[in-house]
mmCIF entry with sequence, helices, sheets and N, C-alpha, C, O atoms, coordinates in Angstrom:
data_MODEL
# 
_entry.id   MODEL 
# 
_entity.id                         1 
_entity.type                       polymer 
_entity.pdbx_number_of_molecules   1 
# 
_entity_poly.entity_id                      1 
_entity_poly.type                           'polypeptide(L)' 
_entity_poly.nstd_linkage                   no 
_entity_poly.nstd_monomer                   no 
_entity_poly.pdbx_seq_one_letter_code       MSSPLGRLARLARSPQGRKLANRAQEYARSPEGKRKIQQTRERMAKRKR 
_entity_poly.pdbx_seq_one_letter_code_can   MSSPLGRLARLARSPQGRKLANRAQEYARSPEGKRKIQQTRERMAKRKR 
_entity_poly.pdbx_strand_id                 A 
# 
loop_
_entity_poly_seq.entity_id 
_entity_poly_seq.num 
_entity_poly_seq.mon_id 
_entity_poly_seq.hetero 
1 1  MET n 
1 2  SER n 
1 3  SER n 
1 4  PRO n 
1 5  LEU n 
1 6  GLY n 
1 7  ARG n 
1 8  LEU n 
1 9  ALA n 
1 10 ARG n 
1 11 LEU n 
1 12 ALA n 
1 13 ARG n 
1 14 SER n 
1 15 PRO n 
1 16 GLN n 
1 17 GLY n 
1 18 ARG n 
1 19 LYS n 
1 20 LEU n 
1 21 ALA n 
1 22 ASN n 
1 23 ARG n 
1 24 ALA n 
1 25 GLN n 
1 26 GLU n 
1 27 TYR n 
1 28 ALA n 
1 29 ARG n 
1 30 SER n 
1 31 PRO n 
1 32 GLU n 
1 33 GLY n 
1 34 LYS n 
1 35 ARG n 
1 36 LYS n 
1 37 ILE n 
1 38 GLN n 
1 39 GLN n 
1 40 THR n 
1 41 ARG n 
1 42 GLU n 
1 43 ARG n 
1 44 MET n 
1 45 ALA n 
1 46 LYS n 
1 47 ARG n 
1 48 LYS n 
1 49 ARG n 
# 
_struct_asym.id          A 
_struct_asym.entity_id   1 
# 
loop_
_struct_conf.conf_type_id 
_struct_conf.id 
_struct_conf.pdbx_PDB_helix_id 
_struct_conf.beg_label_comp_id 
_struct_conf.beg_label_asym_id 
_struct_conf.beg_label_seq_id 
_struct_conf.pdbx_beg_PDB_ins_code 
_struct_conf.end_label_comp_id 
_struct_conf.end_label_asym_id 
_struct_conf.end_label_seq_id 
_struct_conf.pdbx_end_PDB_ins_code 
_struct_conf.beg_auth_comp_id 
_struct_conf.beg_auth_asym_id 
_struct_conf.beg_auth_seq_id 
_struct_conf.end_auth_comp_id 
_struct_conf.end_auth_asym_id 
_struct_conf.end_auth_seq_id 
_struct_conf.pdbx_PDB_helix_class 
_struct_conf.details 
_struct_conf.pdbx_PDB_helix_length 
HELX_P HELX_P1 AA1 PRO A 4  ? ARG A 13 ? PRO A 4  ARG A 13 1 ? 10 
HELX_P HELX_P2 AA2 PRO A 15 ? ARG A 29 ? PRO A 15 ARG A 29 1 ? 15 
HELX_P HELX_P3 AA3 PRO A 31 ? LYS A 48 ? PRO A 31 LYS A 48 1 ? 18 
# 
_struct_conf_type.id          HELX_P 
_struct_conf_type.criteria    ? 
_struct_conf_type.reference   ? 
# 
loop_
_atom_site.group_PDB 
_atom_site.id 
_atom_site.type_symbol 
_atom_site.label_atom_id 
_atom_site.label_alt_id 
_atom_site.label_comp_id 
_atom_site.label_asym_id 
_atom_site.label_entity_id 
_atom_site.label_seq_id 
_atom_site.pdbx_PDB_ins_code 
_atom_site.Cartn_x 
_atom_site.Cartn_y 
_atom_site.Cartn_z 
_atom_site.occupancy 
_atom_site.B_iso_or_equiv 
_atom_site.pdbx_formal_charge 
_atom_site.auth_seq_id 
_atom_site.auth_comp_id 
_atom_site.auth_asym_id 
_atom_site.auth_atom_id 
_atom_site.pdbx_PDB_model_num 
ATOM 1   N N  . MET A 1 1  ? 121.805 132.295 62.455  1.00 0.00 ? 1  MET A N  1 
ATOM 2   C CA . MET A 1 1  ? 121.607 131.522 63.664  1.00 0.00 ? 1  MET A CA 1 
ATOM 3   C C  . MET A 1 1  ? 121.583 132.484 64.851  1.00 0.00 ? 1  MET A C  1 
ATOM 4   O O  . MET A 1 1  ? 122.388 133.413 64.920  1.00 0.00 ? 1  MET A O  1 
ATOM 5   N N  . SER A 1 2  ? 120.661 132.258 65.780  1.00 0.00 ? 2  SER A N  1 
ATOM 6   C CA . SER A 1 2  ? 120.556 133.139 66.937  1.00 0.00 ? 2  SER A CA 1 
ATOM 7   C C  . SER A 1 2  ? 121.590 132.764 67.997  1.00 0.00 ? 2  SER A C  1 
ATOM 8   O O  . SER A 1 2  ? 122.165 131.676 67.990  1.00 0.00 ? 2  SER A O  1 
ATOM 9   N N  . SER A 1 3  ? 121.795 133.703 68.893  1.00 0.00 ? 3  SER A N  1 
ATOM 10  C CA . SER A 1 3  ? 122.780 133.478 69.947  1.00 0.00 ? 3  SER A CA 1 
ATOM 11  C C  . SER A 1 3  ? 122.282 132.403 70.913  1.00 0.00 ? 3  SER A C  1 
ATOM 12  O O  . SER A 1 3  ? 121.079 132.157 71.003  1.00 0.00 ? 3  SER A O  1 
ATOM 13  N N  . PRO A 1 4  ? 123.196 131.769 71.629  1.00 0.00 ? 4  PRO A N  1 
ATOM 14  C CA . PRO A 1 4  ? 122.776 130.745 72.607  1.00 0.00 ? 4  PRO A CA 1 
ATOM 15  C C  . PRO A 1 4  ? 121.806 131.312 73.651  1.00 0.00 ? 4  PRO A C  1 
ATOM 16  O O  . PRO A 1 4  ? 120.867 130.630 74.061  1.00 0.00 ? 4  PRO A O  1 
ATOM 17  N N  . LEU A 1 5  ? 122.033 132.549 74.075  1.00 0.00 ? 5  LEU A N  1 
ATOM 18  C CA . LEU A 1 5  ? 121.146 133.153 75.069  1.00 0.00 ? 5  LEU A CA 1 
ATOM 19  C C  . LEU A 1 5  ? 119.752 133.381 74.486  1.00 0.00 ? 5  LEU A C  1 
ATOM 20  O O  . LEU A 1 5  ? 118.748 133.189 75.172  1.00 0.00 ? 5  LEU A O  1 
ATOM 21  N N  . GLY A 1 6  ? 119.697 133.785 73.238  1.00 0.00 ? 6  GLY A N  1 
ATOM 22  C CA . GLY A 1 6  ? 118.410 133.971 72.572  1.00 0.00 ? 6  GLY A CA 1 
ATOM 23  C C  . GLY A 1 6  ? 117.659 132.665 72.424  1.00 0.00 ? 6  GLY A C  1 
ATOM 24  O O  . GLY A 1 6  ? 116.440 132.613 72.588  1.00 0.00 ? 6  GLY A O  1 
ATOM 25  N N  . ARG A 1 7  ? 118.388 131.616 72.115  1.00 0.00 ? 7  ARG A N  1 
ATOM 26  C CA . ARG A 1 7  ? 117.753 130.304 71.985  1.00 0.00 ? 7  ARG A CA 1 
ATOM 27  C C  . ARG A 1 7  ? 117.232 129.819 73.330  1.00 0.00 ? 7  ARG A C  1 
ATOM 28  O O  . ARG A 1 7  ? 116.164 129.213 73.407  1.00 0.00 ? 7  ARG A O  1 
ATOM 29  N N  . LEU A 1 8  ? 117.997 130.090 74.399  1.00 0.00 ? 8  LEU A N  1 
ATOM 30  C CA . LEU A 1 8  ? 117.525 129.723 75.741  1.00 0.00 ? 8  LEU A CA 1 
ATOM 31  C C  . LEU A 1 8  ? 116.263 130.495 76.109  1.00 0.00 ? 8  LEU A C  1 
ATOM 32  O O  . LEU A 1 8  ? 115.331 129.934 76.686  1.00 0.00 ? 8  LEU A O  1 
ATOM 33  N N  . ALA A 1 9  ? 116.235 131.771 75.775  1.00 0.00 ? 9  ALA A N  1 
ATOM 34  C CA . ALA A 1 9  ? 115.053 132.587 76.070  1.00 0.00 ? 9  ALA A CA 1 
ATOM 35  C C  . ALA A 1 9  ? 113.843 132.059 75.309  1.00 0.00 ? 9  ALA A C  1 
ATOM 36  O O  . ALA A 1 9  ? 112.742 131.994 75.854  1.00 0.00 ? 9  ALA A O  1 
ATOM 37  N N  . ARG A 1 10 ? 114.047 131.685 74.060  1.00 0.00 ? 10 ARG A N  1 
ATOM 38  C CA . ARG A 1 10 ? 112.939 131.151 73.258  1.00 0.00 ? 10 ARG A CA 1 
ATOM 39  C C  . ARG A 1 10 ? 112.443 129.830 73.850  1.00 0.00 ? 10 ARG A C  1 
ATOM 40  O O  . ARG A 1 10 ? 111.238 129.586 73.902  1.00 0.00 ? 10 ARG A O  1 
ATOM 41  N N  . LEU A 1 11 ? 113.368 128.983 74.293  1.00 0.00 ? 11 LEU A N  1 
ATOM 42  C CA . LEU A 1 11 ? 112.983 127.722 74.931  1.00 0.00 ? 11 LEU A CA 1 
ATOM 43  C C  . LEU A 1 11 ? 112.189 127.990 76.209  1.00 0.00 ? 11 LEU A C  1 
ATOM 44  O O  . LEU A 1 11 ? 111.180 127.333 76.466  1.00 0.00 ? 11 LEU A O  1 
ATOM 45  N N  . ALA A 1 12 ? 112.641 128.950 77.004  1.00 0.00 ? 12 ALA A N  1 
ATOM 46  C CA . ALA A 1 12 ? 111.967 129.251 78.273  1.00 0.00 ? 12 ALA A CA 1 
ATOM 47  C C  . ALA A 1 12 ? 110.531 129.707 78.055  1.00 0.00 ? 12 ALA A C  1 
ATOM 48  O O  . ALA A 1 12 ? 109.670 129.463 78.900  1.00 0.00 ? 12 ALA A O  1 
ATOM 49  N N  . ARG A 1 13 ? 110.265 130.360 76.942  1.00 0.00 ? 13 ARG A N  1 
ATOM 50  C CA . ARG A 1 13 ? 108.905 130.836 76.656  1.00 0.00 ? 13 ARG A CA 1 
ATOM 51  C C  . ARG A 1 13 ? 108.016 129.765 76.041  1.00 0.00 ? 13 ARG A C  1 
ATOM 52  O O  . ARG A 1 13 ? 106.795 129.918 76.009  1.00 0.00 ? 13 ARG A O  1 
ATOM 53  N N  . SER A 1 14 ? 108.608 128.696 75.558  1.00 0.00 ? 14 SER A N  1 
ATOM 54  C CA . SER A 1 14 ? 107.832 127.655 74.884  1.00 0.00 ? 14 SER A CA 1 
ATOM 55  C C  . SER A 1 14 ? 107.125 126.759 75.904  1.00 0.00 ? 14 SER A C  1 
ATOM 56  O O  . SER A 1 14 ? 107.524 126.713 77.068  1.00 0.00 ? 14 SER A O  1 
ATOM 57  N N  . PRO A 1 15 ? 106.081 126.049 75.478  1.00 0.00 ? 15 PRO A N  1 
ATOM 58  C CA . PRO A 1 15 ? 105.407 125.114 76.395  1.00 0.00 ? 15 PRO A CA 1 
ATOM 59  C C  . PRO A 1 15 ? 106.362 124.054 76.947  1.00 0.00 ? 15 PRO A C  1 
ATOM 60  O O  . PRO A 1 15 ? 106.285 123.696 78.122  1.00 0.00 ? 15 PRO A O  1 
ATOM 61  N N  . GLN A 1 16 ? 107.252 123.560 76.103  1.00 0.00 ? 16 GLN A N  1 
ATOM 62  C CA . GLN A 1 16 ? 108.214 122.552 76.559  1.00 0.00 ? 16 GLN A CA 1 
ATOM 63  C C  . GLN A 1 16 ? 109.156 123.149 77.604  1.00 0.00 ? 16 GLN A C  1 
ATOM 64  O O  . GLN A 1 16 ? 109.480 122.490 78.593  1.00 0.00 ? 16 GLN A O  1 
ATOM 65  N N  . GLY A 1 17 ? 109.592 124.376 77.396  1.00 0.00 ? 17 GLY A N  1 
ATOM 66  C CA . GLY A 1 17 ? 110.483 125.034 78.343  1.00 0.00 ? 17 GLY A CA 1 
ATOM 67  C C  . GLY A 1 17 ? 109.810 125.270 79.684  1.00 0.00 ? 17 GLY A C  1 
ATOM 68  O O  . GLY A 1 17 ? 110.417 125.076 80.738  1.00 0.00 ? 17 GLY A O  1 
ATOM 69  N N  . ARG A 1 18 ? 108.541 125.694 79.636  1.00 0.00 ? 18 ARG A N  1 
ATOM 70  C CA . ARG A 1 18 ? 107.802 125.898 80.890  1.00 0.00 ? 18 ARG A CA 1 
ATOM 71  C C  . ARG A 1 18 ? 107.624 124.576 81.627  1.00 0.00 ? 18 ARG A C  1 
ATOM 72  O O  . ARG A 1 18 ? 107.685 124.534 82.855  1.00 0.00 ? 18 ARG A O  1 
ATOM 73  N N  . LYS A 1 19 ? 107.404 123.498 80.881  1.00 0.00 ? 19 LYS A N  1 
ATOM 74  C CA . LYS A 1 19 ? 107.260 122.179 81.496  1.00 0.00 ? 19 LYS A CA 1 
ATOM 75  C C  . LYS A 1 19 ? 108.570 121.769 82.183  1.00 0.00 ? 19 LYS A C  1 
ATOM 76  O O  . LYS A 1 19 ? 108.552 121.254 83.301  1.00 0.00 ? 19 LYS A O  1 
ATOM 77  N N  . LEU A 1 20 ? 109.699 121.997 81.514  1.00 0.00 ? 20 LEU A N  1 
ATOM 78  C CA . LEU A 1 20 ? 110.998 121.674 82.106  1.00 0.00 ? 20 LEU A CA 1 
ATOM 79  C C  . LEU A 1 20 ? 111.254 122.508 83.359  1.00 0.00 ? 20 LEU A C  1 
ATOM 80  O O  . LEU A 1 20 ? 111.762 121.995 84.356  1.00 0.00 ? 20 LEU A O  1 
ATOM 81  N N  . ALA A 1 21 ? 110.903 123.782 83.310  1.00 0.00 ? 21 ALA A N  1 
ATOM 82  C CA . ALA A 1 21 ? 111.104 124.658 84.464  1.00 0.00 ? 21 ALA A CA 1 
ATOM 83  C C  . ALA A 1 21 ? 110.254 124.191 85.644  1.00 0.00 ? 21 ALA A C  1 
ATOM 84  O O  . ALA A 1 21 ? 110.718 124.191 86.784  1.00 0.00 ? 21 ALA A O  1 
ATOM 85  N N  . ASN A 1 22 ? 109.021 123.795 85.374  1.00 0.00 ? 22 ASN A N  1 
ATOM 86  C CA . ASN A 1 22 ? 108.155 123.298 86.450  1.00 0.00 ? 22 ASN A CA 1 
ATOM 87  C C  . ASN A 1 22 ? 108.710 122.022 87.063  1.00 0.00 ? 22 ASN A C  1 
ATOM 88  O O  . ASN A 1 22 ? 108.675 121.849 88.281  1.00 0.00 ? 22 ASN A O  1 
ATOM 89  N N  . ARG A 1 23 ? 109.222 121.131 86.224  1.00 0.00 ? 23 ARG A N  1 
ATOM 90  C CA . ARG A 1 23 ? 109.811 119.888 86.744  1.00 0.00 ? 23 ARG A CA 1 
ATOM 91  C C  . ARG A 1 23 ? 111.025 120.191 87.613  1.00 0.00 ? 23 ARG A C  1 
ATOM 92  O O  . ARG A 1 23 ? 111.217 119.563 88.654  1.00 0.00 ? 23 ARG A O  1 
ATOM 93  N N  . ALA A 1 24 ? 111.845 121.153 87.189  1.00 0.00 ? 24 ALA A N  1 
ATOM 94  C CA . ALA A 1 24 ? 113.030 121.517 87.967  1.00 0.00 ? 24 ALA A CA 1 
ATOM 95  C C  . ALA A 1 24 ? 112.631 122.105 89.318  1.00 0.00 ? 24 ALA A C  1 
ATOM 96  O O  . ALA A 1 24 ? 113.256 121.810 90.336  1.00 0.00 ? 24 ALA A O  1 
ATOM 97  N N  . GLN A 1 25 ? 111.592 122.937 89.326  1.00 0.00 ? 25 GLN A N  1 
ATOM 98  C CA . GLN A 1 25 ? 111.132 123.528 90.584  1.00 0.00 ? 25 GLN A CA 1 
ATOM 99  C C  . GLN A 1 25 ? 110.576 122.465 91.522  1.00 0.00 ? 25 GLN A C  1 
ATOM 100 O O  . GLN A 1 25 ? 110.832 122.507 92.726  1.00 0.00 ? 25 GLN A O  1 
ATOM 101 N N  . GLU A 1 26 ? 109.824 121.519 90.989  1.00 0.00 ? 26 GLU A N  1 
ATOM 102 C CA . GLU A 1 26 ? 109.288 120.433 91.812  1.00 0.00 ? 26 GLU A CA 1 
ATOM 103 C C  . GLU A 1 26 ? 110.421 119.599 92.403  1.00 0.00 ? 26 GLU A C  1 
ATOM 104 O O  . GLU A 1 26 ? 110.372 119.216 93.572  1.00 0.00 ? 26 GLU A O  1 
ATOM 105 N N  . TYR A 1 27 ? 111.435 119.320 91.597  1.00 0.00 ? 27 TYR A N  1 
ATOM 106 C CA . TYR A 1 27 ? 112.573 118.538 92.084  1.00 0.00 ? 27 TYR A CA 1 
ATOM 107 C C  . TYR A 1 27 ? 113.301 119.298 93.194  1.00 0.00 ? 27 TYR A C  1 
ATOM 108 O O  . TYR A 1 27 ? 113.698 118.706 94.197  1.00 0.00 ? 27 TYR A O  1 
ATOM 109 N N  . ALA A 1 28 ? 113.472 120.597 93.016  1.00 0.00 ? 28 ALA A N  1 
ATOM 110 C CA . ALA A 1 28 ? 114.175 121.394 94.023  1.00 0.00 ? 28 ALA A CA 1 
ATOM 111 C C  . ALA A 1 28 ? 113.420 121.414 95.347  1.00 0.00 ? 28 ALA A C  1 
ATOM 112 O O  . ALA A 1 28 ? 114.032 121.564 96.404  1.00 0.00 ? 28 ALA A O  1 
ATOM 113 N N  . ARG A 1 29 ? 112.107 121.266 95.301  1.00 0.00 ? 29 ARG A N  1 
ATOM 114 C CA . ARG A 1 29 ? 111.298 121.244 96.529  1.00 0.00 ? 29 ARG A CA 1 
ATOM 115 C C  . ARG A 1 29 ? 111.246 119.863 97.173  1.00 0.00 ? 29 ARG A C  1 
ATOM 116 O O  . ARG A 1 29 ? 110.865 119.746 98.338  1.00 0.00 ? 29 ARG A O  1 
ATOM 117 N N  . SER A 1 30 ? 111.616 118.823 96.445  1.00 0.00 ? 30 SER A N  1 
ATOM 118 C CA . SER A 1 30 ? 111.534 117.464 96.973  1.00 0.00 ? 30 SER A CA 1 
ATOM 119 C C  . SER A 1 30 ? 112.647 117.222 98.000  1.00 0.00 ? 30 SER A C  1 
ATOM 120 O O  . SER A 1 30 ? 113.672 117.903 97.972  1.00 0.00 ? 30 SER A O  1 
ATOM 121 N N  . PRO A 1 31 ? 112.451 116.261 98.900  1.00 0.00 ? 31 PRO A N  1 
ATOM 122 C CA . PRO A 1 31 ? 113.492 115.958 99.892  1.00 0.00 ? 31 PRO A CA 1 
ATOM 123 C C  . PRO A 1 31 ? 114.827 115.586 99.236  1.00 0.00 ? 31 PRO A C  1 
ATOM 124 O O  . PRO A 1 31 ? 115.885 116.025 99.686  1.00 0.00 ? 31 PRO A O  1 
ATOM 125 N N  . GLU A 1 32 ? 114.776 114.782 98.181  1.00 0.00 ? 32 GLU A N  1 
ATOM 126 C CA . GLU A 1 32 ? 116.014 114.395 97.496  1.00 0.00 ? 32 GLU A CA 1 
ATOM 127 C C  . GLU A 1 32 ? 116.688 115.616 96.877  1.00 0.00 ? 32 GLU A C  1 
ATOM 128 O O  . GLU A 1 32 ? 117.904 115.778 96.984  1.00 0.00 ? 32 GLU A O  1 
ATOM 129 N N  . GLY A 1 33 ? 115.912 116.458 96.241  1.00 0.00 ? 33 GLY A N  1 
ATOM 130 C CA . GLY A 1 33 ? 116.460 117.660 95.615  1.00 0.00 ? 33 GLY A CA 1 
ATOM 131 C C  . GLY A 1 33 ? 117.079 118.588 96.641  1.00 0.00 ? 33 GLY A C  1 
ATOM 132 O O  . GLY A 1 33 ? 118.170 119.117 96.428  1.00 0.00 ? 33 GLY A O  1 
ATOM 133 N N  . LYS A 1 34 ? 116.385 118.789 97.756  1.00 0.00 ? 34 LYS A N  1 
ATOM 134 C CA . LYS A 1 34 ? 116.916 119.652 98.815  1.00 0.00 ? 34 LYS A CA 1 
ATOM 135 C C  . LYS A 1 34 ? 118.233 119.109 99.350  1.00 0.00 ? 34 LYS A C  1 
ATOM 136 O O  . LYS A 1 34 ? 119.168 119.866 99.610  1.00 0.00 ? 34 LYS A O  1 
ATOM 137 N N  . ARG A 1 35 ? 118.297 117.782 99.514  1.00 0.00 ? 35 ARG A N  1 
ATOM 138 C CA . ARG A 1 35 ? 119.525 117.168 100.024 1.00 0.00 ? 35 ARG A CA 1 
ATOM 139 C C  . ARG A 1 35 ? 120.684 117.390 99.053  1.00 0.00 ? 35 ARG A C  1 
ATOM 140 O O  . ARG A 1 35 ? 121.785 117.753 99.467  1.00 0.00 ? 35 ARG A O  1 
ATOM 141 N N  . LYS A 1 36 ? 120.435 117.173 97.765  1.00 0.00 ? 36 LYS A N  1 
ATOM 142 C CA . LYS A 1 36 ? 121.500 117.338 96.780  1.00 0.00 ? 36 LYS A CA 1 
ATOM 143 C C  . LYS A 1 36 ? 121.932 118.796 96.656  1.00 0.00 ? 36 LYS A C  1 
ATOM 144 O O  . LYS A 1 36 ? 123.116 119.081 96.477  1.00 0.00 ? 36 LYS A O  1 
ATOM 145 N N  . ILE A 1 37 ? 120.983 119.711 96.751  1.00 0.00 ? 37 ILE A N  1 
ATOM 146 C CA . ILE A 1 37 ? 121.320 121.135 96.707  1.00 0.00 ? 37 ILE A CA 1 
ATOM 147 C C  . ILE A 1 37 ? 122.209 121.492 97.890  1.00 0.00 ? 37 ILE A C  1 
ATOM 148 O O  . ILE A 1 37 ? 123.199 122.206 97.729  1.00 0.00 ? 37 ILE A O  1 
ATOM 149 N N  . GLN A 1 38 ? 121.866 121.002 99.074  1.00 0.00 ? 38 GLN A N  1 
ATOM 150 C CA . GLN A 1 38 ? 122.667 121.283 100.261 1.00 0.00 ? 38 GLN A CA 1 
ATOM 151 C C  . GLN A 1 38 ? 124.068 120.688 100.134 1.00 0.00 ? 38 GLN A C  1 
ATOM 152 O O  . GLN A 1 38 ? 125.050 121.332 100.503 1.00 0.00 ? 38 GLN A O  1 
ATOM 153 N N  . GLN A 1 39 ? 124.166 119.466 99.615  1.00 0.00 ? 39 GLN A N  1 
ATOM 154 C CA . GLN A 1 39 ? 125.476 118.841 99.427  1.00 0.00 ? 39 GLN A CA 1 
ATOM 155 C C  . GLN A 1 39 ? 126.328 119.659 98.468  1.00 0.00 ? 39 GLN A C  1 
ATOM 156 O O  . GLN A 1 39 ? 127.526 119.832 98.690  1.00 0.00 ? 39 GLN A O  1 
ATOM 157 N N  . THR A 1 40 ? 125.722 120.158 97.414  1.00 0.00 ? 40 THR A N  1 
ATOM 158 C CA . THR A 1 40 ? 126.454 120.958 96.435  1.00 0.00 ? 40 THR A CA 1 
ATOM 159 C C  . THR A 1 40 ? 126.907 122.274 97.056  1.00 0.00 ? 40 THR A C  1 
ATOM 160 O O  . THR A 1 40 ? 128.033 122.715 96.822  1.00 0.00 ? 40 THR A O  1 
ATOM 161 N N  . ARG A 1 41 ? 126.037 122.909 97.849  1.00 0.00 ? 41 ARG A N  1 
ATOM 162 C CA . ARG A 1 41 ? 126.421 124.152 98.536  1.00 0.00 ? 41 ARG A CA 1 
ATOM 163 C C  . ARG A 1 41 ? 127.629 123.918 99.429  1.00 0.00 ? 41 ARG A C  1 
ATOM 164 O O  . ARG A 1 41 ? 128.569 124.712 99.431  1.00 0.00 ? 41 ARG A O  1 
ATOM 165 N N  . GLU A 1 42 ? 127.603 122.820 100.191 1.00 0.00 ? 42 GLU A N  1 
ATOM 166 C CA . GLU A 1 42 ? 128.717 122.514 101.089 1.00 0.00 ? 42 GLU A CA 1 
ATOM 167 C C  . GLU A 1 42 ? 129.999 122.271 100.305 1.00 0.00 ? 42 GLU A C  1 
ATOM 168 O O  . GLU A 1 42 ? 131.069 122.738 100.694 1.00 0.00 ? 42 GLU A O  1 
ATOM 169 N N  . ARG A 1 43 ? 129.889 121.539 99.198  1.00 0.00 ? 43 ARG A N  1 
ATOM 170 C CA . ARG A 1 43 ? 131.055 121.255 98.373  1.00 0.00 ? 43 ARG A CA 1 
ATOM 171 C C  . ARG A 1 43 ? 131.632 122.547 97.784  1.00 0.00 ? 43 ARG A C  1 
ATOM 172 O O  . ARG A 1 43 ? 132.850 122.722 97.743  1.00 0.00 ? 43 ARG A O  1 
ATOM 173 N N  . MET A 1 44 ? 130.762 123.442 97.334  1.00 0.00 ? 44 MET A N  1 
ATOM 174 C CA . MET A 1 44 ? 131.227 124.699 96.756  1.00 0.00 ? 44 MET A CA 1 
ATOM 175 C C  . MET A 1 44 ? 131.854 125.593 97.825  1.00 0.00 ? 44 MET A C  1 
ATOM 176 O O  . MET A 1 44 ? 132.825 126.297 97.548  1.00 0.00 ? 44 MET A O  1 
ATOM 177 N N  . ALA A 1 45 ? 131.312 125.571 99.035  1.00 0.00 ? 45 ALA A N  1 
ATOM 178 C CA . ALA A 1 45 ? 131.862 126.375 100.123 1.00 0.00 ? 45 ALA A CA 1 
ATOM 179 C C  . ALA A 1 45 ? 133.273 125.909 100.468 1.00 0.00 ? 45 ALA A C  1 
ATOM 180 O O  . ALA A 1 45 ? 134.134 126.728 100.792 1.00 0.00 ? 45 ALA A O  1 
ATOM 181 N N  . LYS A 1 46 ? 133.516 124.611 100.403 1.00 0.00 ? 46 LYS A N  1 
ATOM 182 C CA . LYS A 1 46 ? 134.851 124.084 100.692 1.00 0.00 ? 46 LYS A CA 1 
ATOM 183 C C  . LYS A 1 46 ? 135.853 124.532 99.639  1.00 0.00 ? 46 LYS A C  1 
ATOM 184 O O  . LYS A 1 46 ? 137.018 124.765 99.959  1.00 0.00 ? 46 LYS A O  1 
ATOM 185 N N  . ARG A 1 47 ? 135.424 124.655 98.401  1.00 0.00 ? 47 ARG A N  1 
ATOM 186 C CA . ARG A 1 47 ? 136.319 125.078 97.319  1.00 0.00 ? 47 ARG A CA 1 
ATOM 187 C C  . ARG A 1 47 ? 136.762 126.525 97.484  1.00 0.00 ? 47 ARG A C  1 
ATOM 188 O O  . ARG A 1 47 ? 137.876 126.876 97.096  1.00 0.00 ? 47 ARG A O  1 
ATOM 189 N N  . LYS A 1 48 ? 135.911 127.364 98.051  1.00 0.00 ? 48 LYS A N  1 
ATOM 190 C CA . LYS A 1 48 ? 136.230 128.784 98.195  1.00 0.00 ? 48 LYS A CA 1 
ATOM 191 C C  . LYS A 1 48 ? 137.348 129.025 99.193  1.00 0.00 ? 48 LYS A C  1 
ATOM 192 O O  . LYS A 1 48 ? 138.058 130.026 99.097  1.00 0.00 ? 48 LYS A O  1 
ATOM 193 N N  . ARG A 1 49 ? 137.510 128.138 100.133 1.00 0.00 ? 49 ARG A N  1 
ATOM 194 C CA . ARG A 1 49 ? 138.507 128.335 101.196 1.00 0.00 ? 49 ARG A CA 1 
ATOM 195 C C  . ARG A 1 49 ? 139.898 128.177 100.709 1.00 0.00 ? 49 ARG A C  1 
ATOM 196 O O  . ARG A 1 49 ? 140.843 128.313 101.486 1.00 0.00 ? 49 ARG A O  1 
# 
């Protein structure tokens, strides 16, 4: 059995993996995605203090 990192790399190179990556990038560019990313950044910044 291959390592988890190797399996992730294989998924990333596959057509399905590229499709998932594209969907994630589109979501990150959307207004909803940007809002959630910002909320998470703020929440993580509060934890560091």
